[in-house]
C-alpha positions, 0 to 999 in steps of 0.5 A, a space after each residue: 780443296 783443303 781439309 773441312 772445305 769444299 770448292 763450288 767451282 765448276 768441275 773440269 769436263 774430261 773426254 771420258 766423263 760419261 765413262 768415269 764413276 762420279 759422285 754427284 753434284 756439290 752436296 756439303 754435309 756439316 758436321 758440328 762435332 767434326 769427323 775424326 778419320 784415322 788412316 792406317 797406312 801400309 807401313 803401320 803409320 797411323 794419320 789422324 785428320 778432322 773434317 768439319 764436313 763429310 769428305 768425298 773420295 777425292 778429298 780422301 784419295 788426294 790426302 792418301 796419295 801425299 803419304 803413298 808417293 806413287 804407290 797404287 792403293 785403295 781405301 777401305 771403311 771396315 770391309 767396304 772399298 770406298 769409290 767415288 759412288 759410295 764414300 759420302 753414303 758410307 761415312 754418313 751412315 757412320 755419322 748418323 750411328 755415332 751421333 745417337 750415342 752423343 759423341 764425336 763421330 769418328 771412322 777408321 780408314 784402312 789404306 792398302 797397296 792394290 794392283 788393280 789401283 795401280 794398273 788403273 793409274 797406269 791406264 789413266 796416264 796412258 790416256 794422257 788425263 790428269 785427275 783434278 783434285 782440286 774440288 771436294 767431290 771429284 775423284 781420281 780417274 777410274 777404269 772405263 765401263 766395259 761395253 760388254 762383259 769384263 774388258 779388264 779381266 780380258 786384258 789382264 788374262 791375255 797380257 799375263 797369259 802371253 807373258 808368263 802363262 797360266 802358272 805365272 798368273 796363279 803365282 803372281 796373284 798369290 803373291 799379290 794376295 799374301 802380300 795383301 794378307 800380311 799388310 792386313 794382318 800387320 794392320 790388325 796387329 797395330 790396331 790391336 796393339 793401339 787398342 791394348 795400349 788404350 785398354 792399359 791406359 784405361 786400366 791405369 786410370 781406373 786403378 788410380 780412381 780406385 786408389 784414390 777411392 781407397 785413400 778417401 776411404 781410409 781417411 773417412 774411417 780414420 776421421 770416423 775413428 777420431 770422431 767416435 773417439 772424440 764422442 767417447 771422450 765427450 760422453 765420459 766427460 758428460 758422465 763425469 760431469 753429471 757424477 760430479 754434479 750429482 755428488 755436489 748436490 748430495 753433499 748439499 743435501 747432506 750439509 742440509 741434513 746435518 743442520 737439521 740433525 743439530 736443529 732437532 737436538 735443540 730442545 725447549 722442555 717445560 714442566 707444567 705442574 699443578 702445585 696445590 697440596 697433593 702434588 708435593 712428591 711430584 714437584 720433588 721428583 721433578 727437582 730430584 731427577 732433572 740432573 738424571 734426565 738431562 744426563 740420559 738425554 745427552 747420552 742419547 743425543 750428544 749434541 743435545 742443547 737443552 733448555 728447561 723451564 717451570 711454570 707451577 700453577 694453583 687456583 685463582 684465589 691463591 696467593 701465589 697463583 703462578 710460579 715461573 722460571 723462564 727457560 734456561 740452559 743452567 740445571 743448577 739454577 733449575 734445581 734451586 728454583 724448583 726446590 723453593 716451590 711448595 705445594 699448597 692452596 686448593 680450595 675446590 678440586 678443579 684448578 686454573 689450567 686455562 690460565 696456566 695454558 695462557 702462561 705457557 704459550 706466552 713463554 719465549 719458545 725458540 729452540 727447534 723441538 719444543 715440549 710442554 710436559 704437563 703433571 696434574 691430578 685434578 682438572 680444569 674449571 668448567 663442567 664440561 671438562 669433569 665429571 659431577 663428583 668434582 668439586 668446581 667453584 667456577 663451573 663456567 670456566 675462568 673466562 680464558 678460552 681454553 681451545 684458543 690457547 690449545 690451538 695457539 700452542 699447536 700453531 707454535 709447534 709445541 708438542 704436548 705431553 700429559 702425565 696422568 696421576 688419576 682418572 679425574 683428568 681423563 675427561 679433560 684430556 679428551 675434551 682438550 684433544 676434541 677442541 685442539 683437533 684439525 678436521 682432517 686428523 685422527 691422532 690426538 694433539 695431546 699424548 697421555 703418559 702414566 705417571 701413576 707414582 712419582 718415580 715414573 716421571 723420569 722415564 715419562 720425560 725422557 721418552 716423551 722428549 725422544 719421541 718429539 726429537 724422533 718426530 721432529 727429525 723425520 718430518 724435517 730431514 731431506 728426503 734423499 736421506 730418509 729411509 723408506 717409511 712403510 705403513 702396515 696395512 695388515 699384520 696378519 700373514 695369509 692363509 699360505 695353503 690358499 695362497 698355494 692355489 693362486 696364479 703361478 708365474 714363471 721367472 728367473 731367480 737371481 741369487 748372489 754369492 756372499 762377499 768374503 773379503 773387503 775387496 768384494 765389498 769395495 767392488 760393485 755388485 756387477 763384479 759379484 757372481 750371480 746364480 740364475 734358476 728358473 722358479 715359479 711364484 704366486 704373489 698375494 693380490 694385495 700388499 700388506 705394506 706400502 711406502 712412498 716408493 715401494 710395497 710388500 706382498 706376501 708370496 711363495 716361490 719354488 724351483 720350477 723343476 722337481 716341484 720342491 716345497 714352497 718357500 714363504 717369502 716377502 715380495 718387495 716391489 718399487 713403484 717405478 717400472 723397470 724394464 726387463 734386465 734393468 732392475 738398478 733399484 733392486 740390485 742396490 737393495 742386494 748390494 747393501 745387504 751382501 756388505 752388511 751380511 759380510 760384516 755381521 759374519 765377521 763380527 760374529 766369529 770375532 766376538 761370539 756375542 750374546 745375540 748374533 746378528 744376521 742380515 736377510 739378503 734378498 734375491 731378485 725374481 724377474 717375471 717372464 711374462 710382465 717383465 717386472 721384478 720383485 726383491 724376495 726375502 724370507 719371512 721375518 719370525 713373528 716378533 715385534 719389528 724394532 728399528 734401532 738407529 737410522 742413517 742420520 746418527 740417531 739411536 732410539 735410546 728406549 731400545 737401545 742394545 750394546 751388541 748393535 752399538 758395538 757391531 756399528 762402531 766395529 764395522 767403521 773401525 774394521 774398514 779403517 773408516 770406509 764403511 759403517 752399517 747403520 739403519 739396524 731394524 728387524 726383530 730380536 730373537 733369544 739368540 740372534 737379531 734377524 735384521 733387514 733393509 740396512 743402509 751402508 754409510 761409505 766414504 764415496 757418496 756416489 755408492 749405495 744410493 741416497 741413504 749413504 750419508 757419508 763420513 760426516 754422519 759416520 762420525 756423528 753416529 759414533 758419537 751418538 752411541 748411548 754409553 749405557 747398556 739400557 736407558 
């Protein structure tokens, strides 16, 4: 037969067929995977063959016989010597076991020289019988089954004993056993070396696999590092672009604010004056002081563009009922016109105010700030506007609707100020305000200013124009540059001893060290040193002041250890909630105060002013319970709170102080144009100004929050500092 095939021809019969152990029949067992057979020969050589069906002992014997020449041998599968009777069954067991593991079946056959096999082969030749190995299931001739006992052993005993004797037999058997043992050990050694080689190869493959994984891991790590670096760069680029966009938007708002500032210094001022017999001193005062008024207003507002107009009125039957000068920027022309106006006429007490209002509304009002200053000592016609003691030849009016004219003036955004000379006009102004008041408003439209004598006219006009400019500026300025307007709900301090019994909370207090150099001012607050301590505090349940973004409470705090005396304070809280440790709004307030405090201490030491300047620097209290925070300042002394200037280059001429003006300019000069402290507000004491909530203008618009209006308003603030010590 050939490898992997079995013959189906009849088996030749021998004389001793009945005494030979043969495998039965022509059973062929196909193996789809094929059976790998490794023959381990006595010489140490290993031969491998693959069979597509289970080979019989004859097939195996024939294959081994080709390698062993005429040397007798036996074939073992593990510890079992294969024969005609057991070869198929032994191989079948191996195949069944290995097929369950889903792998190609394989066996290891050990070939060993055998004395018994050699003897058997000799007997076969002696009988003259040849072994037919052409068929797949025909085994070589075996020794015949003994009829009784063990004739093979008896023959062996007799032959050997006869030739060598008992001792020789033992020596021969020992030699045979030793030789067989050496061959077996050698085969085991070869097997172990092969397994070691396979193990080494497997280890090399595993190491190569590990090296490959390490390389991929290193590549992945490097890729992650590159990705992280790129993400970091993208984040930096994003933050830089966002900062640039914020700065551009802020510059745009500042440019818009600059336009508003210029607009609110464009003023139309109309003098509407009763020109009947008793009013000549007031007419003269307007003429004589108009130039001084203009100069004072320009000191307060260097960019002021002022147009002046005059409207003199009398009664219906007077020859020159109205004398009107349209708006002009020429002060000299205004003076010349008013100098020719003479007080005359007036039959009854009441005058034609209604006609004057109609004329005023018909003038060309074009400036952003519009001021009507009315000076009179007599009411208008119409008994509803005055008492019974006023002589009025037209008690039902003059046919012009006064409420309609007032609403017309109001719709044109004209600020109406009335210079009160006598009590005869009080009812008229009260009725005017009632008739011009909008349903939802509580403030009167017409502001009454006392001018008890002609000398009061100048001060009344200047203050009125300044008030209109301030109100127009506050209403028109972009929100980003407006300081918080806090509406005081109660001026009264609480009963402090009762507040001590309120709910106590535990908190961490952060207090920053003062700045000592310009480098400290230039650095971020996060680089400044803050000291933390535990405190307990009590806050009043209701705020005493509230604004758009924050509210103010009375409160107390003291160290948590030692039970020291309570400190009275103002607790300022932003409406926008902040998480624990995230209090940027509060830190921004502290940062501005630290910079302002540094400049104030430097200024006081350098100039020793008549009144020193001191800024309150807030501390931050973080509530351990709620996670909220407060900016905490000492309570200001009980004095009138005054706002001296703002961050839009405005100085209030009514309260201006030369020390504060000089300080503001000095902060700019000392810092070489990098800083300017503005929004000066607080209380004036005998020896010092105690100020709070400053704004810091800086060349870098990204610093110091939305109130930093930048270099343009630094220059504007310097130009607007009043030159007179007191206006």
